[in-house]
MDTraj code that builds the backbone (N, CA, C; nanometers):
import mdtraj as md
import numpy as np

residues = "MET ALA GLY THR LEU PRO LEU ALA LEU ALA GLN GLN ILE ASP VAL ASN GLY LYS PRO LEU ALA GLY CYS LEU LEU TYR PHE PHE VAL SER GLY THR THR SER VAL GLN GLN ASN SER TYR SER ASP TYR GLY LEU THR THR PRO ASN ALA TRP PRO LEU GLU ALA ASP GLN TYR GLY ARG ILE PRO ASN PHE TYR LEU ALA ASP GLY PRO VAL HIS VAL ARG LEU THR ASP ALA SER GLY THR VAL ILE LEU ASP LEU THR MET GLN VAL PRO".split()
xyz = np.array([
    [-0.1785, -2.7684, -1.1402],
    [-0.2698, -2.7883, -1.2502],
    [-0.2302, -2.6959, -1.3662],
    [-0.2766, -2.7328, -1.4835],
    [-0.2456, -2.6557, -1.6035],
    [-0.3713, -2.6379, -1.6866],
    [-0.3731, -2.5322, -1.7637],
    [-0.4849, -2.5069, -1.8531],
    [-0.4397, -2.4204, -1.9684],
    [-0.5356, -2.3783, -2.0457],
    [-0.5051, -2.2930, -2.1596],
    [-0.6099, -2.1836, -2.1681],
    [-0.5988, -2.0975, -2.2656],
    [-0.6915, -1.9865, -2.2871],
    [-0.7510, -1.9978, -2.4265],
    [-0.8624, -1.9300, -2.4527],
    [-0.9248, -1.9382, -2.5852],
    [-0.8375, -1.8879, -2.6999],
    [-0.7238, -1.8293, -2.6711],
    [-0.6330, -1.7823, -2.7767],
    [-0.5530, -1.8962, -2.8389],
    [-0.5389, -2.0085, -2.7670],
    [-0.4604, -2.1213, -2.8180],
    [-0.5257, -2.1769, -2.9437],
    [-0.4460, -2.1907, -3.0484],
    [-0.4873, -2.2433, -3.1795],
    [-0.5894, -2.1551, -3.2517],
    [-0.6150, -2.0363, -3.1987],
    [-0.7129, -1.9460, -3.2602],
    [-0.6454, -1.8549, -3.3624],
    [-0.7153, -1.8303, -3.4717],
    [-0.6641, -1.7378, -3.5736],
    [-0.6959, -1.5952, -3.5315],
    [-0.5961, -1.5102, -3.5378],
    [-0.6123, -1.3688, -3.5059],
    [-0.6221, -1.2908, -3.6367],
    [-0.7162, -1.1987, -3.6428],
    [-0.7382, -1.1197, -3.7643],
    [-0.7406, -0.9711, -3.7300],
    [-0.7119, -0.8887, -3.8296],
    [-0.7183, -0.7448, -3.8087],
    [-0.8612, -0.6956, -3.8309],
    [-0.8816, -0.5650, -3.8225],
    [-1.0159, -0.5078, -3.8350],
    [-1.0762, -0.5278, -3.9738],
    [-0.9920, -0.5603, -4.0728],
    [-1.0404, -0.5847, -4.2082],
    [-1.0595, -0.7331, -4.2387],
    [-1.0387, -0.8184, -4.1362],
    [-1.0561, -0.9615, -4.1543],
    [-0.9346, -1.0321, -4.2112],
    [-0.8221, -0.9604, -4.2221],
    [-0.6981, -1.0185, -4.2747],
    [-0.6219, -1.0856, -4.1599],
    [-0.5691, -1.2072, -4.1810],
    [-0.4936, -1.2749, -4.0756],
    [-0.3747, -1.1910, -4.0272],
    [-0.3546, -1.1908, -3.8961],
    [-0.2422, -1.1191, -3.8362],
    [-0.1186, -1.2091, -3.8352],
    [-0.0634, -1.2307, -3.9535],
    [0.0565, -1.3142, -3.9675],
    [0.1676, -1.2613, -3.8793],
    [0.2301, -1.3521, -3.8036],
    [0.3433, -1.3133, -3.7204],
    [0.3084, -1.2325, -3.5969],
    [0.1788, -1.2255, -3.5601],
    [0.1457, -1.1531, -3.4383],
    [0.2110, -1.2232, -3.3192],
    [0.2279, -1.1494, -3.2111],
    [0.3031, -1.1990, -3.0957],
    [0.2153, -1.2014, -2.9710],
    [0.2222, -1.3115, -2.8960],
    [0.1446, -1.3268, -2.7732],
    [0.2410, -1.3352, -2.6559],
    [0.2271, -1.2378, -2.5653],
    [0.3121, -1.2288, -2.4466],
    [0.2307, -1.2669, -2.3240],
    [0.2970, -1.3317, -2.2270],
    [0.2349, -1.3627, -2.0987],
    [0.3192, -1.2980, -1.9896],
    [0.2511, -1.2278, -1.8991],
    [0.3173, -1.1638, -1.7861],
    [0.2505, -1.2107, -1.6572],
    [0.3260, -1.2056, -1.5483],
    [0.2695, -1.2340, -1.4177],
    [0.1571, -1.1333, -1.3935],
    [0.0430, -1.1820, -1.3469],
    [-0.0724, -1.0957, -1.3221],
    [-0.0343, -0.9781, -1.2325],
    [-0.0827, -0.8602, -1.2680],
    [-0.0544, -0.7397, -1.1914],
    [0.0729, -0.6690, -1.2355],
    [0.1410, -0.7252, -1.3364],
    [0.2635, -0.6624, -1.3869],
    [0.2511, -0.6406, -1.5376],
    [0.3406, -0.5593, -1.5891],
    [0.3469, -0.5383, -1.7337],
    [0.4831, -0.5754, -1.7898],
    [0.5699, -0.6307, -1.7036],
    [0.7046, -0.6619, -1.7521],
    [0.7641, -0.7918, -1.6972],
    [0.6999, -0.8550, -1.6003],
    [0.7542, -0.9787, -1.5440],
    [0.7015, -1.0963, -1.6256],
    [0.7910, -1.1560, -1.7033],
    [0.7541, -1.2651, -1.7948],
    [0.6977, -1.3846, -1.7199],
    [0.5910, -1.4425, -1.7744],
    [0.5378, -1.5709, -1.7261],
    [0.5520, -1.6712, -1.8393],
    [0.6083, -1.7856, -1.8090],
    [0.6292, -1.8870, -1.9114],
    [0.4992, -1.9535, -1.9531],
    [0.4932, -1.9899, -2.0795],
    [0.3913, -2.0820, -2.1295],
    [0.4661, -2.2088, -2.1682],
    [0.3925, -2.3173, -2.1822],
    [0.4551, -2.4475, -2.2049],
    [0.3868, -2.5198, -2.3194],
    [0.4620, -2.6092, -2.3817],
    [0.4074, -2.6865, -2.4935],
    [0.3395, -2.8149, -2.4466],
    [0.3534, -2.8463, -2.3180],
    [0.2946, -2.9703, -2.2650],
    [0.2125, -2.9433, -2.1393],
    [0.1143, -3.0282, -2.1180],
    [0.0229, -3.0150, -2.0050],
    [0.0953, -3.0246, -1.8713],
    [0.2058, -3.0981, -1.8656],
    [0.2822, -3.1128, -1.7427],
    [0.3679, -2.9916, -1.7081],
    [0.3679, -2.8900, -1.7938],
    [0.4428, -2.7659, -1.7734],
    [0.5930, -2.7917, -1.7554],
    [0.6474, -2.8778, -1.8409],
    [0.7903, -2.9083, -1.8305],
    [0.8721, -2.8544, -1.9475],
    [0.8081, -2.8228, -2.0605],
    [0.8807, -2.7755, -2.1788],
    [0.8356, -2.6330, -2.2127],
    [0.9151, -2.5314, -2.1719],
    [0.8755, -2.3926, -2.1984],
    [0.8718, -2.3624, -2.3482],
    [0.7776, -2.2784, -2.3864],
    [0.7704, -2.2271, -2.5233],
    [0.8649, -2.1088, -2.5384],
    [0.8889, -2.0711, -2.6617],
    [0.9593, -1.9458, -2.6897],
    [0.8743, -1.8319, -2.6335],
    [0.9392, -1.7213, -2.6001],
    [0.8672, -1.6043, -2.5485],
    [0.9076, -1.4840, -2.6303],
    [0.8144, -1.4174, -2.6918],
    [0.6704, -1.4459, -2.6957],
    [0.6384, -1.5569, -2.7955],
    [0.5127, -1.6027, -2.7902],
    [0.4652, -1.6977, -2.8911],
    [0.4395, -1.6203, -3.0199],
    [0.4769, -1.6777, -3.1320],
    [0.4564, -1.6104, -3.2605],
    [0.3557, -1.6884, -3.3441],
    [0.2579, -1.6171, -3.3972],
    [0.1577, -1.6795, -3.4835],
    [0.2192, -1.7168, -3.6181],
    [0.1575, -1.8131, -3.6836],
    [0.2049, -1.8538, -3.8159],
    [0.1572, -1.7547, -3.9221],
    [0.1811, -1.7868, -4.0482],
    [0.1462, -1.6963, -4.1586],
    [-0.0037, -1.6739, -4.1729],
    [-0.0834, -1.7597, -4.1089],
    [-0.2296, -1.7463, -4.1131],
    [-0.2843, -1.6774, -3.9880],
    [-0.1948, -1.6302, -3.9017],
    [-0.2365, -1.5628, -3.7792],
    [-0.2802, -1.6585, -3.6693],
    [-0.2471, -1.7858, -3.6824],
    [-0.2890, -1.8851, -3.5825],
    [-0.1843, -1.8952, -3.4716],
    [-0.2316, -1.8757, -3.3462],
    [-0.1465, -1.8859, -3.2282],
    [-0.1182, -2.0335, -3.2000],
    [0.0069, -2.0698, -3.1716],
    [0.0363, -2.2100, -3.1384],
    [-0.0342, -2.2524, -3.0094],
    [-0.0501, -2.3824, -2.9913],
    [-0.1074, -2.4331, -2.8675],
    [-0.0122, -2.4041, -2.7524],
    [-0.0671, -2.3802, -2.6335],
    [0.0150, -2.3531, -2.5157],
    [-0.0621, -2.3913, -2.3908],
    [0.0136, -2.4110, -2.2834],
    [-0.0437, -2.4383, -2.1511],
    [0.0190, -2.3433, -2.0514],
    [-0.0612, -2.3059, -1.9508],
    [-0.0167, -2.2158, -1.8444],
    [-0.0562, -2.2762, -1.7101],
    [0.0142, -2.2352, -1.6052],
    [-0.0270, -2.2736, -1.4704],
    [-0.1613, -2.2072, -1.4402],
    [-0.2462, -2.2756, -1.3645],
    [-0.3765, -2.2206, -1.3279],
    [-0.3609, -2.0897, -1.2512],
    [-0.4557, -1.9997, -1.2715],
    [-0.4566, -1.8709, -1.2028],
    [-0.4628, -1.7567, -1.3013],
    [-0.4581, -1.6342, -1.2519],
    [-0.4642, -1.5178, -1.3402],
    [-0.3324, -1.4966, -1.4143],
    [-0.3419, -1.4458, -1.5360],
    [-0.2236, -1.4141, -1.6165],
    [-0.2538, -1.2886, -1.6986],
    [-0.1549, -1.2013, -1.7094],
    [-0.1660, -1.0809, -1.7922],
    [-0.1249, -1.1198, -1.9339],
    [-0.2127, -1.0964, -2.0291],
    [-0.1920, -1.1362, -2.1689],
    [-0.1841, -1.0114, -2.2561],
    [-0.0848, -1.0082, -2.3453],
    [-0.0739, -0.8980, -2.4420],
    [-0.0514, -0.9579, -2.5806],
    [-0.1372, -0.9201, -2.6740],
    [-0.1245, -0.9612, -2.8132],
    [-0.0906, -0.8382, -2.8945],
    [0.0164, -0.8484, -2.9751],
    [0.0533, -0.7381, -3.0638],
    [0.0584, -0.7887, -3.2068],
    [0.0469, -0.6964, -3.3018],
    [0.0710, -0.7374, -3.4395],
    [0.2222, -0.7525, -3.4572],
    [0.2655, -0.7927, -3.5736],
    [0.4075, -0.8206, -3.5978],
    [0.4957, -0.6970, -3.5779],
    [0.4380, -0.5772, -3.5917],
    [0.5170, -0.4547, -3.5753],
    [0.5125, -0.3998, -3.4330],
    [0.4381, -0.4671, -3.3423],
    [0.4359, -0.4252, -3.2023],
    [0.3148, -0.3458, -3.1586],
    [0.2209, -0.3182, -3.2496],
    [0.0989, -0.2470, -3.2109],
    [0.0120, -0.3385, -3.1251],
    [-0.0292, -0.2892, -3.0085],
    [-0.1077, -0.3702, -2.9158],
    [-0.2489, -0.3907, -2.9695],
    [-0.2906, -0.5173, -2.9748],
    [-0.4241, -0.5557, -3.0197],
    [-0.5119, -0.5888, -2.8997],
    [-0.4528, -0.6554, -2.8002],
    [-0.5251, -0.7032, -2.6824],
    [-0.4304, -0.6938, -2.5638],
    [-0.4795, -0.6421, -2.4505],
    [-0.3963, -0.6309, -2.3312],
    [-0.4877, -0.6402, -2.2103],
    [-0.4914, -0.7584, -2.1473],
    [-0.5831, -0.7791, -2.0356],
    [-0.5401, -0.8945, -1.9480],
    [-0.6038, -0.9066, -1.8322],
    [-0.5797, -1.0191, -1.7436],
    [-0.6879, -1.1221, -1.7668],
    [-0.6454, -1.2478, -1.7794],
    [-0.7387, -1.3587, -1.8012],
    [-0.7141, -1.4633, -1.6940],
    [-0.8146, -1.5443, -1.6685],
    [-0.8053, -1.6513, -1.5703],
    [-0.7844, -1.7843, -1.6406],
    [-0.6786, -1.8554, -1.6029],
    [-0.6554, -1.9897, -1.6560],
    [-0.7333, -2.0841, -1.5666],
    [-0.8250, -2.1602, -1.6260],
    [-0.9079, -2.2493, -1.5426],
    [-0.8266, -2.3544, -1.4704],
])
top = md.Topology()
chain = top.add_chain()
for i, resn in enumerate(residues, 1):
    res = top.add_residue(resn, chain, resSeq=i)
    for name in ("N", "CA", "C"):
        top.add_atom(name, md.element.get_by_symbol(name[0]), res)
traj = md.Trajectory(xyz[None], top)
């Protein structure tokens, strides 16, 4: 099965409300901080996305799909400052 997270297609903003253009979204195997987990552009999980996913100029994360289960997610701004770092459950 495949699913997505609330970050897909969502605009990311900084503390001042400015879009985080070029922010980066990384996926890691749950319980790790360095083992890459692929995201996919299709529900069938056959076409891997670039890693990490890069937001557009408006801070919008591209759509993605992941295999069901827990995943470690890290969002950084374009310069690498960590904005979000947590484990989420893919429904």
